[in-house]
PAMI-358361 format. One record per residue (C-alpha): residue number from 1; residue in three letters; x, y, z. Coordinates in Angstrom, 1 decimal, always signed. Example, Ala and Ser with C-alpha at 12.3 -4.5 7.8 and 13.67 -1.06 7.14 Angstrom:
REM residues 2
<rec 1, "ALA", <+12.3, -4.5, +7.8>>;
<rec 2, "SER", <+13.7, -1.1, +7.1>>;
END
This chain:
REM residues 206
<rec 1, "MET", <-27.6, -13.3, -5.0>>;
<rec 2, "ILE", <-26.8, -13.8, -1.3>>;
<rec 3, "LEU", <-23.1, -14.5, -2.1>>;
<rec 4, "TYR", <-23.0, -11.5, -4.5>>;
<rec 5, "ARG", <-24.3, -9.2, -1.7>>;
<rec 6, "TYR", <-21.8, -10.6, +0.8>>;
<rec 7, "ASN", <-19.0, -10.1, -1.8>>;
<rec 8, "LEU", <-20.1, -6.4, -2.1>>;
<rec 9, "GLN", <-20.1, -5.9, +1.6>>;
<rec 10, "LEU", <-16.7, -7.6, +1.9>>;
<rec 11, "SER", <-15.2, -5.4, -0.8>>;
<rec 12, "GLN", <-16.6, -2.3, +0.8>>;
<rec 13, "GLU", <-15.2, -3.1, +4.2>>;
<rec 14, "LEU", <-11.8, -4.2, +3.0>>;
<rec 15, "PHE", <-11.4, -1.3, +0.6>>;
<rec 16, "SER", <-12.1, +1.2, +3.4>>;
<rec 17, "MET", <-9.4, -0.5, +5.5>>;
<rec 18, "ILE", <-6.9, -0.4, +2.6>>;
<rec 19, "SER", <-7.6, +3.3, +2.0>>;
<rec 20, "ILE", <-6.9, +4.1, +5.6>>;
<rec 21, "PHE", <-3.7, +1.9, +5.5>>;
<rec 22, "GLU", <-2.6, +3.8, +2.3>>;
<rec 23, "ILE", <-3.0, +7.2, +4.0>>;
<rec 24, "ILE", <-1.1, +6.1, +7.1>>;
<rec 25, "LEU", <+1.7, +4.5, +5.0>>;
<rec 26, "ARG", <+2.3, +7.5, +2.8>>;
<rec 27, "ASN", <+2.2, +9.8, +5.8>>;
<rec 28, "LYS", <+4.8, +7.7, +7.6>>;
<rec 29, "ILE", <+7.0, +7.8, +4.5>>;
<rec 30, "ASP", <+6.7, +11.5, +4.3>>;
<rec 31, "GLN", <+7.5, +12.0, +7.9>>;
<rec 32, "GLU", <+10.7, +9.9, +7.5>>;
<rec 33, "MET", <+12.0, +12.2, +4.8>>;
<rec 34, "SER", <+13.9, +15.3, +6.0>>;
<rec 35, "GLN", <+13.1, +17.6, +3.1>>;
<rec 36, "SER", <+9.8, +19.4, +3.2>>;
<rec 37, "ASP", <+9.3, +19.1, -0.6>>;
<rec 38, "TRP", <+11.3, +15.9, -1.3>>;
<rec 39, "LEU", <+9.0, +14.5, -3.9>>;
<rec 40, "ARG", <+9.1, +17.6, -6.1>>;
<rec 41, "ASP", <+12.9, +17.8, -5.6>>;
<rec 42, "ALA", <+13.4, +14.1, -6.3>>;
<rec 43, "VAL", <+12.3, +14.6, -10.0>>;
<rec 44, "GLN", <+14.1, +17.9, -10.7>>;
<rec 45, "SER", <+17.4, +17.9, -12.6>>;
<rec 46, "GLY", <+19.9, +16.1, -10.4>>;
<rec 47, "GLY", <+17.2, +14.8, -8.1>>;
<rec 48, "ILE", <+17.3, +11.3, -6.6>>;
<rec 49, "PHE", <+14.8, +9.9, -9.2>>;
<rec 50, "ASP", <+16.4, +11.8, -12.1>>;
<rec 51, "THR", <+18.1, +8.6, -13.4>>;
<rec 52, "PRO", <+17.3, +6.1, -16.1>>;
<rec 53, "ALA", <+16.8, +3.4, -13.4>>;
<rec 54, "CYS", <+14.0, +5.4, -11.8>>;
<rec 55, "ILE", <+12.4, +6.9, -14.9>>;
<rec 56, "LYS", <+8.9, +5.4, -14.4>>;
<rec 57, "THR", <+8.8, +6.8, -10.8>>;
<rec 58, "LYS", <+10.0, +10.1, -12.0>>;
<rec 59, "GLU", <+7.4, +10.3, -14.8>>;
<rec 60, "ILE", <+4.5, +9.4, -12.4>>;
<rec 61, "ILE", <+5.5, +12.1, -10.0>>;
<rec 62, "GLU", <+6.2, +14.7, -12.7>>;
<rec 63, "LYS", <+2.8, +14.1, -14.3>>;
<rec 64, "LYS", <+1.0, +14.7, -11.0>>;
<rec 65, "TYR", <+3.2, +17.7, -10.2>>;
<rec 66, "ARG", <+2.4, +19.4, -13.5>>;
<rec 67, "LYS", <-1.3, +18.7, -13.1>>;
<rec 68, "ILE", <-1.4, +20.5, -9.7>>;
<rec 69, "HIS", <+0.9, +23.2, -10.8>>;
<rec 70, "ARG", <-1.2, +24.1, -13.8>>;
<rec 71, "ASN", <-4.2, +24.7, -11.5>>;
<rec 72, "GLY", <-2.1, +27.2, -9.6>>;
<rec 73, "SER", <-2.7, +25.5, -6.3>>;
<rec 74, "TYR", <+0.5, +23.4, -5.7>>;
<rec 75, "SER", <+1.4, +22.2, -2.3>>;
<rec 76, "HIS", <+3.5, +19.2, -1.1>>;
<rec 77, "GLY", <+0.4, +17.8, +0.6>>;
<rec 78, "LYS", <-1.6, +17.8, -2.6>>;
<rec 79, "LEU", <+1.2, +16.0, -4.4>>;
<rec 80, "ILE", <+1.3, +13.4, -1.7>>;
<rec 81, "ALA", <-2.5, +12.9, -2.1>>;
<rec 82, "GLU", <-2.3, +12.5, -5.9>>;
<rec 83, "LEU", <+0.1, +9.6, -5.9>>;
<rec 84, "ASN", <-1.3, +6.1, -5.7>>;
<rec 85, "PHE", <-0.6, +3.0, -3.7>>;
<rec 86, "GLY", <+1.6, +1.6, -6.4>>;
<rec 87, "LEU", <+4.1, +4.4, -6.2>>;
<rec 88, "TRP", <+4.6, +3.9, -2.4>>;
<rec 89, "THR", <+5.0, +0.2, -3.0>>;
<rec 90, "ASN", <+7.6, +0.8, -5.7>>;
<rec 91, "LEU", <+9.7, +2.8, -3.4>>;
<rec 92, "PHE", <+10.8, -0.6, -2.1>>;
<rec 93, "GLN", <+12.1, -1.8, -5.5>>;
<rec 94, "PRO", <+15.9, -1.9, -5.6>>;
<rec 95, "ASN", <+16.5, +1.3, -7.7>>;
<rec 96, "GLN", <+14.1, +3.5, -5.8>>;
<rec 97, "TYR", <+15.2, +2.0, -2.5>>;
<rec 98, "ASN", <+18.9, +2.7, -3.3>>;
<rec 99, "ALA", <+18.1, +6.2, -4.5>>;
<rec 100, "VAL", <+16.5, +7.1, -1.2>>;
<rec 101, "LEU", <+19.3, +5.4, +0.7>>;
<rec 102, "ASN", <+21.7, +7.8, -1.0>>;
<rec 103, "THR", <+19.9, +10.7, +0.7>>;
<rec 104, "GLY", <+21.2, +9.5, +4.0>>;
<rec 105, "LYS", <+17.8, +8.2, +5.2>>;
<rec 106, "ASP", <+17.3, +4.7, +6.4>>;
<rec 107, "ILE", <+14.5, +3.5, +4.1>>;
<rec 108, "SER", <+14.0, +0.3, +6.1>>;
<rec 109, "ARG", <+12.3, +2.6, +8.7>>;
<rec 110, "ILE", <+9.8, +3.9, +6.2>>;
<rec 111, "ALA", <+7.2, +1.3, +6.2>>;
<rec 112, "VAL", <+7.9, -0.4, +9.6>>;
<rec 113, "LEU", <+9.9, +2.3, +11.4>>;
<rec 114, "SER", <+12.1, +0.7, +14.0>>;
<rec 115, "SER", <+9.9, -2.4, +14.1>>;
<rec 116, "VAL", <+10.3, -5.8, +12.4>>;
<rec 117, "LEU", <+7.3, -7.3, +10.6>>;
<rec 118, "PRO", <+6.1, -10.5, +12.3>>;
<rec 119, "LEU", <+6.3, -12.2, +8.9>>;
<rec 120, "ILE", <+9.7, -10.8, +8.1>>;
<rec 121, "ASN", <+12.5, -12.0, +10.3>>;
<rec 122, "CYS", <+15.4, -10.8, +8.1>>;
<rec 123, "SER", <+17.4, -7.6, +7.5>>;
<rec 124, "GLY", <+19.1, -5.6, +4.8>>;
<rec 125, "ASP", <+18.0, -6.3, +1.2>>;
<rec 126, "ASN", <+16.0, -9.4, +2.1>>;
<rec 127, "LYS", <+13.9, -7.2, +4.4>>;
<rec 128, "ARG", <+13.4, -4.6, +1.6>>;
<rec 129, "GLU", <+12.4, -7.4, -0.7>>;
<rec 130, "GLN", <+9.9, -8.8, +1.7>>;
<rec 131, "ILE", <+8.4, -5.4, +2.5>>;
<rec 132, "HIS", <+7.9, -4.8, -1.2>>;
<rec 133, "LYS", <+6.3, -8.2, -1.5>>;
<rec 134, "VAL", <+3.8, -7.6, +1.3>>;
<rec 135, "LEU", <+2.9, -4.1, +0.0>>;
<rec 136, "GLY", <+2.5, -5.6, -3.5>>;
<rec 137, "GLU", <+0.0, -8.2, -2.2>>;
<rec 138, "ILE", <-2.1, -5.5, -0.5>>;
<rec 139, "ASN", <-2.0, -3.4, -3.6>>;
<rec 140, "GLN", <-3.1, -6.5, -5.6>>;
<rec 141, "ILE", <-6.3, -6.9, -3.7>>;
<rec 142, "ARG", <-6.9, -3.2, -3.7>>;
<rec 143, "ASN", <-6.8, -3.2, -7.5>>;
<rec 144, "ARG", <-9.0, -6.2, -7.7>>;
<rec 145, "ILE", <-11.7, -4.5, -5.6>>;
<rec 146, "ALA", <-11.3, -1.2, -7.6>>;
<rec 147, "HIS", <-11.9, -3.1, -10.8>>;
<rec 148, "HIS", <-15.0, -4.8, -9.3>>;
<rec 149, "GLU", <-13.5, -8.3, -9.3>>;
<rec 150, "PRO", <-15.1, -10.8, -6.9>>;
<rec 151, "ILE", <-12.8, -11.6, -3.9>>;
<rec 152, "CYS", <-14.8, -14.4, -2.4>>;
<rec 153, "PHE", <-13.4, -17.1, -4.7>>;
<rec 154, "ASN", <-10.2, -19.1, -5.1>>;
<rec 155, "ARG", <-9.7, -20.1, -8.7>>;
<rec 156, "ARG", <-6.6, -22.1, -7.8>>;
<rec 157, "LEU", <-8.7, -24.9, -6.2>>;
<rec 158, "GLY", <-9.7, -26.4, -9.5>>;
<rec 159, "ARG", <-11.1, -25.8, -12.9>>;
<rec 160, "HIS", <-14.3, -24.2, -11.6>>;
<rec 161, "THR", <-14.4, -21.2, -9.4>>;
<rec 162, "ARG", <-14.9, -22.1, -5.7>>;
<rec 163, "LYS", <-16.2, -20.1, -2.9>>;
<rec 164, "ASN", <-13.3, -19.5, -0.5>>;
<rec 165, "THR", <-12.2, -16.7, +1.9>>;
<rec 166, "TYR", <-8.6, -17.7, +2.5>>;
<rec 167, "TYR", <-7.3, -15.1, +0.0>>;
<rec 168, "VAL", <-9.2, -12.2, +1.8>>;
<rec 169, "ARG", <-8.3, -13.4, +5.3>>;
<rec 170, "LYS", <-4.6, -13.5, +4.4>>;
<rec 171, "LYS", <-4.6, -10.0, +2.9>>;
<rec 172, "TYR", <-6.6, -8.7, +5.8>>;
<rec 173, "GLN", <-4.0, -10.0, +8.3>>;
<rec 174, "LEU", <-1.1, -8.5, +6.3>>;
<rec 175, "ILE", <-2.8, -5.1, +6.7>>;
<rec 176, "ILE", <-3.3, -5.5, +10.4>>;
<rec 177, "ASN", <+0.3, -6.7, +10.9>>;
<rec 178, "MET", <+1.7, -3.7, +8.9>>;
<rec 179, "LEU", <-0.3, -1.2, +10.8>>;
<rec 180, "LYS", <+0.6, -2.7, +14.2>>;
<rec 181, "ASP", <+4.3, -2.5, +13.2>>;
<rec 182, "MET", <+3.7, +1.2, +12.5>>;
<rec 183, "SER", <+2.5, +1.5, +16.1>>;
<rec 184, "VAL", <-1.2, +1.9, +15.1>>;
<rec 185, "ASP", <-4.0, +1.0, +17.5>>;
<rec 186, "THR", <-5.9, -1.1, +14.9>>;
<rec 187, "ASP", <-8.8, -1.9, +17.3>>;
<rec 188, "GLY", <-9.4, +1.8, +17.9>>;
<rec 189, "LEU", <-8.8, +2.8, +14.3>>;
<rec 190, "PHE", <-11.2, +0.4, +12.8>>;
<rec 191, "TYR", <-13.8, +0.4, +15.6>>;
<rec 192, "GLY", <-17.2, +0.1, +13.9>>;
<rec 193, "LEU", <-15.6, -0.2, +10.5>>;
<rec 194, "ASP", <-14.1, -3.6, +10.5>>;
<rec 195, "HIS", <-16.5, -6.5, +9.9>>;
<rec 196, "VAL", <-14.3, -8.3, +7.4>>;
<rec 197, "LEU", <-13.9, -11.6, +9.3>>;
<rec 198, "LYS", <-17.6, -11.7, +10.2>>;
<rec 199, "ILE", <-18.5, -11.4, +6.6>>;
<rec 200, "CYS", <-15.9, -14.1, +5.7>>;
<rec 201, "ASP", <-17.6, -16.4, +8.3>>;
<rec 202, "LYS", <-21.0, -15.8, +6.7>>;
<rec 203, "ILE", <-19.6, -16.6, +3.2>>;
<rec 204, "ASP", <-17.9, -19.8, +4.5>>;
<rec 205, "ALA", <-21.2, -20.9, +6.1>>;
<rec 206, "LEU", <-23.2, -20.6, +2.8>>;
END
């Protein structure tokens, strides 16, 4: 029961951080695009995602656009808010990445702006691939928490589930690194909210 409660606390803390990270990421992406309504335009006839290679991305955006439009309260900001973390992560897949590049924007600046991730000392398509990998890992733990899966175990250590916080610590550091590369003051941003490592220490000490 103690471990169960710690896992709940850990999930709550980390999910709050991921939610904040997601908002910052999508806002940075939006700021990098020159068009004021670029998502809506991207799925219109002739838009950058109006291709067979980007069909899934187009369908996701179109579905959210129609939902908001039916309510008679469409705005670009509402469309941004409706889209999930997976969509922003998938912008770094090759087809979506190249589609945005064709608009004349440097998509390598989207997630990290002019910075280089500490974990990514490469450029060009290798950098795109690594950014996509890092965002995918963050999205993975986000989904695990959202589906109420325990995050305080490492099933790869043997046949039986074992208590282990390495998985959480690794994902936590990825979030911090990404935010710092977007010039975010993580200490100030998460002041009073971030107790992830302290809870990890308590779990390890059980």
